[in-house]
VEXDREN-2710 file (C-alpha; in Angstrom, 1 decimal):
% VEXDREN-2710
k/r/px/py/pz
1/MET/-87.6/49.9/85.2
2/ASN/-86.2/50.0/88.7
3/TYR/-82.7/51.4/88.5
4/ASN/-82.0/50.9/92.2
5/ASN/-81.4/47.2/91.6
6/GLY/-79.2/46.3/94.6
7/VAL/-75.9/46.7/92.7
8/ASP/-73.0/47.6/95.0
9/MET/-72.6/51.3/94.1
10/ASN/-69.0/51.3/95.4
11/SER/-68.0/49.0/92.6
12/GLN/-70.4/50.3/89.9
13/ASP/-70.8/54.1/90.2
14/LEU/-71.9/54.5/86.6
15/LEU/-74.0/52.2/84.5
16/ILE/-75.2/52.3/80.9
17/VAL/-78.5/50.5/80.3
18/PRO/-80.5/50.1/77.1
19/VAL/-83.3/52.7/76.9
20/SER/-86.9/51.7/77.6
21/ALA/-90.0/53.6/76.6
22/ASP/-90.1/55.1/80.1
23/ASP/-86.8/56.9/79.4
24/PHE/-88.2/59.1/76.6
25/GLU/-89.1/62.1/78.7
26/PHE/-85.6/62.2/80.2
27/TYR/-84.1/61.8/76.7
28/TYR/-86.3/64.6/75.3
29/LEU/-85.4/67.0/78.1
30/MET/-81.7/66.2/77.6
31/LYS/-82.1/67.0/73.9
32/CYS/-83.7/70.3/74.9
33/GLU/-80.8/71.5/77.0
34/LYS/-79.1/74.6/75.6
35/GLU/-75.6/73.0/75.6
36/ASN/-76.9/69.8/74.0
37/ILE/-78.6/71.8/71.3
38/TYR/-75.5/73.8/70.6
39/TRP/-73.0/70.9/70.5
40/SER/-75.3/68.9/68.3
41/GLY/-75.5/71.7/65.8
42/PHE/-79.2/72.5/65.9
43/LYS/-80.9/75.9/66.2
44/SER/-83.6/74.7/68.6
45/ALA/-85.0/71.8/70.6
46/PRO/-86.2/68.9/68.6
47/ASP/-89.8/68.3/67.6
48/LYS/-91.1/66.1/70.4
49/GLU/-93.3/63.9/68.2
50/LYS/-90.6/63.2/65.6
51/LEU/-88.1/62.5/68.3
52/HIS/-90.6/60.1/70.0
53/THR/-91.1/58.2/66.8
54/TRP/-87.3/57.9/66.3
55/PHE/-86.8/57.0/70.0
56/ALA/-89.5/54.3/69.9
57/GLN/-87.8/52.7/66.9
58/LYS/-84.5/52.5/68.8
59/VAL/-86.2/50.9/71.8
60/ASP/-87.9/48.3/69.5
61/LEU/-84.7/47.5/67.5
62/HIS/-82.2/47.4/70.5
63/ASN/-81.9/43.6/70.5
64/LYS/-81.5/43.3/66.8
65/LYS/-77.9/42.5/65.7
66/ASN/-76.0/45.4/64.1
67/SER/-78.7/48.0/65.0
68/TYR/-78.4/51.5/66.5
69/LYS/-78.0/51.0/70.3
70/LEU/-79.2/53.8/72.6
71/TYR/-78.4/53.8/76.3
72/ILE/-79.2/55.9/79.4
73/MET/-76.3/56.6/81.8
74/LEU/-77.0/56.1/85.4
75/ALA/-74.7/57.5/88.1
76/ALA/-74.7/56.5/91.7
77/ILE/-75.7/59.7/93.6
78/ASP/-76.8/59.7/97.2
79/GLN/-77.2/55.9/97.2
80/ASN/-79.5/55.9/94.2
81/TYR/-79.0/55.7/90.5
82/THR/-79.8/58.9/88.7
83/LYS/-80.2/59.4/85.0
84/VAL/-77.4/61.7/83.9
85/GLY/-77.0/61.3/80.2
86/TYR/-77.2/59.1/77.1
87/LEU/-74.9/57.4/74.7
88/SER/-75.3/55.7/71.3
89/LEU/-73.4/53.0/69.6
90/TYR/-74.1/52.3/66.0
91/PRO/-72.5/50.4/63.1
92/SER/-70.0/52.5/61.2
93/CYS/-70.5/52.9/57.5
94/ASN/-66.7/53.0/57.1
95/CYS/-65.7/49.5/58.1
96/LYS/-67.0/46.1/59.0
97/ASP/-66.9/45.2/62.8
98/CYS/-66.6/48.9/63.6
99/CYS/-69.0/51.2/65.4
100/GLU/-69.4/54.9/66.1
101/ILE/-70.2/56.5/69.5
102/SER/-72.0/59.6/70.5
103/ILE/-72.6/60.8/74.0
104/GLY/-74.5/63.5/75.9
105/VAL/-74.1/64.3/79.6
106/SER/-76.8/66.5/81.2
107/SER/-75.5/70.0/81.9
108/SER/-76.3/69.5/85.5
109/TYR/-73.6/66.8/85.7
110/THR/-70.8/67.9/83.4
111/GLY/-67.3/68.3/84.7
112/LYS/-67.5/65.3/87.1
113/GLY/-65.8/62.6/85.0
114/ILE/-69.2/61.0/84.0
115/GLY/-68.5/61.2/80.3
116/THR/-65.1/59.4/80.6
117/LYS/-66.6/56.7/82.7
118/ALA/-69.5/56.3/80.3
119/ILE/-67.1/56.0/77.4
120/ARG/-65.2/53.3/79.2
121/ARG/-68.5/51.4/79.8
122/ALA/-69.3/51.9/76.1
123/ILE/-65.9/50.3/75.2
124/GLU/-66.9/47.2/77.3
125/GLU/-70.3/47.1/75.7
126/SER/-68.8/47.4/72.2
127/ALA/-66.6/44.4/72.8
128/LYS/-69.7/42.4/73.9
129/LEU/-71.4/43.4/70.7
130/GLY/-68.5/42.1/68.6
131/TYR/-67.0/45.4/67.5
132/ARG/-63.3/45.6/67.0
133/LYS/-62.9/49.4/66.6
134/ILE/-64.9/52.4/67.8
135/PHE/-64.9/55.8/66.1
136/ALA/-65.8/59.1/67.6
137/TYR/-66.2/62.3/65.6
138/ILE/-65.7/65.4/67.8
139/ARG/-66.0/69.1/66.9
140/LYS/-62.5/70.6/66.9
141/ASP/-63.7/73.3/69.3
142/ASN/-65.2/70.8/71.8
143/GLY/-62.3/70.5/74.3
144/ARG/-64.4/68.8/77.0
145/SER/-65.4/65.9/74.7
146/GLN/-61.8/65.6/73.3
147/ALA/-60.5/65.3/76.9
148/ALA/-63.1/62.7/77.9
149/PHE/-62.4/60.5/74.9
150/THR/-58.6/60.8/75.3
151/LYS/-58.8/59.9/79.0
152/ALA/-60.8/56.8/78.0
153/GLY/-58.1/55.7/75.7
154/PHE/-59.2/57.0/72.3
155/ILE/-56.5/58.2/69.9
156/LEU/-56.8/61.3/67.7
157/THR/-56.2/60.2/64.1
158/GLU/-55.1/62.5/61.2
159/LYS/-58.5/62.2/59.6
160/SER/-61.4/64.7/59.9
161/LYS/-64.6/65.5/58.1
162/GLU/-66.6/68.7/57.5
163/VAL/-70.2/68.7/58.9
164/PHE/-72.7/71.5/58.3
165/PHE/-74.1/72.9/61.6
166/GLU/-77.3/74.9/61.1
167/ASN/-77.0/76.8/64.5
168/ILE/-73.9/78.6/63.2
169/ASN/-74.7/78.3/59.5
170/ARG/-71.4/76.9/58.5
171/ASN/-69.3/73.7/58.2
172/VAL/-67.4/72.5/61.2
173/GLU/-64.4/70.3/61.3
174/MET/-65.0/67.1/63.1
175/TRP/-61.9/65.3/64.3
176/GLU/-61.7/61.5/64.2
177/TYR/-60.8/59.6/67.3
178/VAL/-60.4/55.8/67.4
179/TYR/-60.3/53.1/69.9
180/GLU/-59.1/49.5/69.1
181/VAL/-61.2/47.1/71.2
END
């Protein structure tokens, strides 16, 4: 896929595009980054073959209604689009017409506002997909993600859930954020 597609980078400095098979190596390397492993709650990098099987399923099912959608983030850097992260939109088990979002920005590009811009693009994409509400569950100690979602218009609710994180061998409180599309 040619990402330098003639788009005016002054008006579109960050894009989200559906993953293709060619994006796997980038996605795998992102999942192997120390920060990504930590915030995802794992002890180590994923098994490459298992992740590839999962990734290929997401590529194949992307156009199916109400399926897990996986995107690559592309930022305009030096007049070219560069892969800087990924995000996922997937149907919520909690309510009809709702989805959940997860996001990962490469540690080489954190702190530049890319996460907030990607979340805003995800809001636009969610509306196109027919979702009315987006949920994000963020670790209570992940201030960077909390700030990005808040800047993008998400509201912290009073709900939270406990999730077991194997890397620290304990449950972690995940705060619920919501955006009404």
